[in-house]
N, C-alpha and C positions, 0 to 999 in steps of 0.2 A: 279433191272435192270438185265434181265437175263445174262446168261454167254456167250450167243450167242452175245448178245448186246454188252457186255463187250469187247469182241474181236472185234467187229467190231469197235467199239469206239476205241479200242486202235490201231488198223489197220489202221482207218482214222486220227488218229493224227501223227502217226510214218511214215506212207507211204510217205505223200508229203514232209515230212522233210528229209529224208534218204540220199537224193543226196548232202545236203548242211550240214549235221550233223556233220561232222568233220572239216569242213571249219568255222561252229560256235561255237565250243568249240576246237580250235587248239593245247591249251597247256595242254591237259588232258593226253598225253602219259607217262610221268615219273611217274604220280599218278598211274596210270594202273601197271606200271612194279613193284611199291612198293605193292601195294595190292596184287599183285601176288607173290612176293617174301614173305611176310608177311603170306599168305596162305600156302604156301610152301608144295606145291603137291609133291608128292614124285617120283624119278626118276623111269620110268618104268611105272608108275601108269596110271589110267584113270580118266579123269577130264572133266568137261563139264562146258562150259559159259551158262548158262540158261538166255534168254534175252541179247543175245550177240549182238543184234544190227548190227552194221558196222564192228564188231569182232575186237577192238581194243585189247582186253586182249586175243585174240586168238594166236599170235606170242609168247608172254611173256609165256602162258600156255605150249605152245610147248616147250620154251626153257628149261622150269621147269621140265618136265616129258622127255625130250630127245626124240630121235627116236624111242625108243622101246615103249614109252609111248602112251595112246589113248588119245586123244583131240575132243571133239565135241562141236559145237557153235548150240546151238537151238534159234530161235527167230520165234514169231507169225506173224511178217510184213515180207511179201515177198520182200518189196524193202528194206528192211535194208540187209537181205540175199543177193540180187543182190548186192549191194553197197560193202559189205564184198568180194564177188566173184570178183568184179571189182578191190578191192584194192589186190587181191591176197592172201586173206586169207584162202580160199580154201585149199591152198598149206600146211596150218597149220592144220588144221582140216577139220574133215567131219561137212557138213553145212546141219542143218535139219529145216523143217519148223515145227513148233508145239506150243502146249500149255502147259505153265509151271504147270498148274493144273492137266494135264494129260501127264504126260512124256512117250514118247515111249520105256522106258527102264525097264529091269527085276528090281527084287529088289535086293539091295546091290550089285550093279555091278561099283559103282564109290568110287575113293579114296577120292575125292573132288569135291565140287560144288562152281563156282564163279558165282555172281550175282549182277551186276551193275544196280542200277536204278528199280529193280523187285519187291519190296515190296509194293512200293507206287501204283502200277496199278494192285495190286492182289485185285478181289474183295471179296476173303476171304483169307486174309493173313496166318493166322493158318493154314488151308488147304493147301495152297500153302508152307509153310515152311514144314509142314507133308510130302507131294509128295517128297520135296526135301530130307527129310531124308530116307523116302522110298528106294530111288535108292542109298543112300550111304552104305557102309560097316561099321560095329562096327569100331570107332575109326576113320570113314571119316570126313572131315573137311568142313565146309561151309565159304563163306566170303561173306558178304552182303557190298556192296561198293556202294559211289557215289563221283566222283571227287570233288566235294565241299561239306563243310558242311552243316548241316541243317540249319543256321542262314542266310548263303550266299545263299543258294537256296530260301529261303523264300523271301529273299529281289529281287531276280532276278525275281521271280514269282508275285513280288506284293501283297505278304500275311502276316500274321504274324504267328510266333509259336505259337502253342498251346498244353497245357497238354495232349490232346487227340492223338497227333501226335504220329502212330505207332512207327515212328522211335526214339523217346524218350527214353532214357536208361531205366527206370522202365518198360517201354512199350514193348520194343522189346526184352528184357530178358524174361518177362512174356510169350510173343507170341512164343518165342523158345522154353522155357521149357514147353509150351503146346505142342508143334508139336515134342518132342523127342529130342531136342538139349539140348547141355550144353553149355551154354556163357562162354565165356573166355576173351573176350575183346569187350569194345565200345568204340571206338576213335571217338568222335564227337566233332572234333575241326574245326577250323576257314578252313584248307587246305582239308578237306577230311571226309568221313564217312565211317567207317569201323567197322564191326561188325565180329568176329569171333567167331565160335562155333564148337562143335565136337559133334560126334554121341556116 
């Protein structure tokens, strides 16, 4: 599948779901708050939420970096960004339409990257993780997050967990290493999926 078709498929999937996304998953807020706290972006720093969707993490990221910091939310789906704006999240962050594989940022400009639900949608996960590394400063941090664990997500989607799942601990550690990240934590529990890594 070409990259253009991948983007079109992602937009076709998420676009019609944007308006009801948070209604469908109303209890995720505290898990986003905890994940941002675990990422711990520095006060006054620059942080981006890549594949920000409706922007649930953006107020938490703003609170973490404070008024002097920079927060950017980027998503490939216009309807998701529209929903983020409708929910007032444009006050917490600059919202950009863009592709995670071709980020519109210079090298080494971010202190931290938050990415919820992103890696499963990347046609080339290592290239995507490498692009996230490119835009982070040395010592910058990455959080790969999902508000429910892999097993619960698989049940919700009616599929079985497999050993080749990218998010399985040995696989995600290998992918991160190949992309220039140093994995620090893989929390693959019932309540959430959180991977922390640093440059």
